[in-house]
C-alpha positions, 0 to 999 in steps of 0.5 A, a space after each residue: 789240145 782242147 778246143 776251149 772255144 767250143 762251149 762259147 760258140 754261137 749257133 751261127 758259128 756252129 752252123 758255119 763249122 758244120 757247113 764247112 765240114 760238109 763242103 770239104 767232106 763231100 766236094 773234095 771227095 768228088 774232086 778226085 774223079 773230076 781230076 781223073 776226067 780232066 787228065 784225059 785231055 790236060 797235063 796235071 800241073 797245067 790243069 791245076 795251074 789253070 784252075 787256081 789262076 782262074 779261081 784266084 783271079 776271080 776271087 781277088 777281083 771280086 774282093 777288091 770290087 767289094 772294097 776288101 783291103 789288100 793284105 799287108 806284106 807279112 800277110 801276103 807272104 804268109 798266105 803265099 807260102 801256104 799256097 805254095 805248100 798246100 796247092 802247089 805241092 799238095 794238090 799238084 802232086 796228087 794230080 800228077 799221081 792220078 795219071 797212074 792210080 785210080 781216083 779212089 786210091 789217091 784219096 785213100 793214100 792222101 788220108 795219111 795227111 792228118 797223121 803228118 799234121 799231128 807230128 808237125 803239130 807236136 813239133 810246135 808243142 801242140 800235142 793231140 789229145 789221147 782220143 785224137 791220137 787214137 783216131 789218127 793211129 786207127 786211120 793210119 792203120 787203114 792207110 797202111 793196110 790199103 797200101 799193101 794192095 797191088 795197084 799202089 805197088 805197081 805205081 812207084 812214081 805215083 806212090 812217091 807223089 802221094 807220099 809227098 803231097 800229104 806231107 806238104 799239105 800237113 806242114 802248110 796246115 800246121 804252120 799256118 796256125 797263129 800266123 798273121 793272115 788276112 781275112 779268110 777270103 783274101 787269104 784264100 785268093 792269095 794262096 790260090 794265086 801263089 799256088 797257080 804261079 808255082 804250078 805254072 813253073 812246075 808245068 814248064 819245068 817238066 816240059 808239059 805241053 799246054 793245050 791250044 784247044 780245050 775239050 768240053 770235058 776239060 772246060 767242065 772239069 776246070 770250071 767245077 774244080 775252080 768253083 766248087 773245089 777251090 772257091 767253096 771247098 778250099 775257102 771252107 778249109 781255110 776257115 776250119 784251120 782258123 776256127 777248130 782244132 787241127 784234128 777236126 779240120 784235117 778229118 776230111 782226109 779220112 772221109 774223102 776216100 769212101 766218097 771218092 771210091 763211090 764216085 769212081 765206081 759209079 761214074 768211072 767204071 773203077 773197081 772196088 775190091 774187098 781189100 779197099 772196102 776193109 781199108 775204108 772201114 778202118 779209116 772211117 773208124 779212125 775219123 769217127 773216133 776223132 769226131 766224137 772226141 768232143 762235142 
């Protein structure tokens, strides 16, 4: 579906879109390594829950202090449902999977999300353009190629979580289009609070042992994920969902893998194989095809 508003965007709007894309490309690419470090001292669902509770409460309190109106009941329900799908399911399962797979592999596996998003969008009658569809298929071919690697096959539970995560994130992203939502900041706050709540239930339901004392690295990771991954990165993503076509908003999933792999190799001693290099190259061709579909 053409992005008919592109030609009428102001320079400020174009700058905001570029800034939001840079945020979700670079910041979210780095969060996979941060999660991997956090898992050394924190269980996955508890870590995610604390992250979103801290970020959501801080943002909600700030918005109310600035006089931002509370969302209506319908807006709160819609935002909460998005938070359950995107943050509870999407982010929570990725954190769970990273207990058994590398940060780079997790990012590459999640890159299947735009394909699921395109499928769900088609179900709502929003078919991708031919160029977008070609980019999605090329990117997914890279994902299929990567999944033939040994590490993914050796972690069946991690693989299952990495399949469920992009499906839930994709459905939540597509479902949100055209829904009655509050402004982007309030919507983000409600989503993070709802995501934090469901992740708390998931943590308690799976019997995770919540930490009684936090290590310095655990505090640093939660702070980084809350401020950069949630307040900046997630807000940028919600803005993109409300502003640009779905294929462009979800293209971060194809850019995050090479960034996550680079961070893992440079700072965590993870190994990069030629198999992963080829897969990442195919994926980047896919996202380049999407990004050059329209000016």
